[in-house]
Every structure is written in C-alpha cells, then in structure tokens.
C-alpha positions as CSV (number, residue, x, y, z in Angstrom):
1,M,-2.6,-9.8,30.8
2,A,-5.5,-12.1,31.2
3,N,-6.1,-15.1,28.9
4,N,-9.4,-13.6,27.7
5,D,-7.6,-10.5,26.3
6,D,-6.1,-12.6,23.5
7,F,-6.5,-11.0,20.0
8,G,-5.7,-14.2,18.2
9,D,-9.3,-14.9,17.2
10,L,-9.6,-11.6,15.2
11,F,-7.6,-13.0,12.3
12,L,-5.7,-9.8,11.9
13,N,-2.8,-11.6,10.3
14,D,-5.1,-12.9,7.6
15,L,-6.4,-9.4,7.0
16,V,-2.8,-7.9,6.7
17,L,-1.8,-10.8,4.4
18,A,-4.8,-10.2,2.1
19,E,-4.1,-6.4,1.9
20,H,-0.4,-7.2,1.3
21,H,-1.3,-9.4,-1.7
22,V,-3.7,-6.8,-3.1
23,A,-1.0,-4.0,-2.7
24,K,1.6,-6.2,-4.4
25,V,-0.7,-6.6,-7.5
26,K,-1.8,-2.9,-7.5
27,L,1.8,-1.7,-7.3
28,K,2.3,-2.7,-10.9
29,F,-0.2,-0.1,-12.0
30,V,0.5,2.9,-9.8
31,G,2.8,5.8,-10.7
32,G,5.2,7.7,-8.6
33,S,8.9,8.3,-8.5
34,P,11.3,5.3,-8.7
35,F,12.3,6.0,-5.1
36,L,8.7,5.8,-3.9
37,R,8.0,2.7,-5.9
38,G,11.2,1.1,-4.5
39,L,10.0,1.8,-0.9
40,L,6.6,0.4,-1.6
41,R,8.0,-2.6,-3.4
42,R,10.3,-3.3,-0.5
43,G,7.3,-3.3,1.9
44,T,5.3,-5.7,-0.3
45,Q,8.0,-8.3,-0.9
46,A,7.3,-11.8,0.2
47,A,9.8,-11.7,3.1
48,M,12.3,-9.3,4.6
49,D,16.0,-9.5,3.6
50,P,18.0,-12.0,5.7
51,E,20.2,-9.2,7.0
52,D,17.2,-7.3,8.5
53,H,16.5,-10.1,11.0
54,G,13.0,-8.9,11.5
55,N,10.3,-10.5,13.5
56,A,6.8,-11.3,12.5
57,L,5.3,-8.2,14.1
58,L,7.8,-6.0,12.3
59,E,7.1,-7.7,8.9
60,T,3.4,-7.3,9.5
61,A,3.7,-3.6,10.3
62,I,5.9,-2.9,7.3
63,G,3.6,-4.8,5.0
64,H,0.6,-2.9,6.3
65,A,2.3,0.4,6.0
66,S,3.3,-0.4,2.4
67,A,-0.2,-1.5,1.5
68,I,-1.6,1.8,2.8
69,G,1.1,3.6,0.8
70,V,0.1,1.8,-2.4
71,C,-3.6,2.7,-1.8
72,L,-2.7,6.3,-1.2
73,Q,-0.5,6.5,-4.3
74,E,-3.3,4.9,-6.3
75,E,-5.8,7.6,-5.0
76,N,-3.2,10.3,-5.8
77,D,-3.0,9.0,-9.4
78,N,-6.7,8.9,-9.7
79,L,-7.0,12.5,-8.3
80,Q,-4.4,13.8,-10.7
81,T,-6.2,12.2,-13.7
82,H,-9.5,13.6,-12.6
83,V,-8.1,17.1,-12.1
84,C,-6.3,17.1,-15.5
85,L,-9.5,15.9,-17.2
86,S,-11.6,18.5,-15.5
87,L,-9.2,21.2,-16.4
88,F,-9.1,20.0,-20.0
89,L,-12.9,20.0,-20.2
90,F,-13.0,23.4,-18.6
91,V,-10.5,24.9,-21.1
92,C,-12.3,23.2,-24.1
93,D,-15.6,24.6,-22.9
94,K,-14.2,28.1,-22.9
95,H,-13.2,27.9,-26.6
C-alpha cells in the first residue's frame, strides 16, 4: 500500500465518535424490547469489557453498528406513532 493511500486525514474516527455520543443520548428515549436495548447499550458503552480484548477497529465497528441500530429503532418508533395516529384519525373521521 502506498503512503498516499492513507485514510488518516478523513477524520473517520471523529465521525464515529460523534455518532456514538449522539446514539448514547438517543438510546434513553427509544423504545424496544429489553434485549434490543441491552444490545444497543452494549454497543454505545464508553469502552469494551476487559474480557473482550477488542482492538480499536473492532470497537469502532461495534460503536458504528450500534449507532445505526439506535437510529433505526428511533425511526421505527416514529413510524409506529405516525401509523397509530393516522389510524386513529381515520377511525374518528368515519364516526
């Protein structure tokens, strides 16, 4: 690999850390089963458990996947709210 192929100047780590922090805050407000919330919480924790012996790339990948999962769960919650409200308004309109 040539030296000019380095991706260090893209600041991808900063991007992942920022989305990781946002996901950690949003996780307090999203729904889902306790199992799902536990998985997402594990991915947004500050550091991996000592027995996992993960490396930085693995921690970054887990954090990114968890941040995406939190965003998807938030969208799912919003969609369920929208569908329930639409159905309620539809039923009320019929009466």
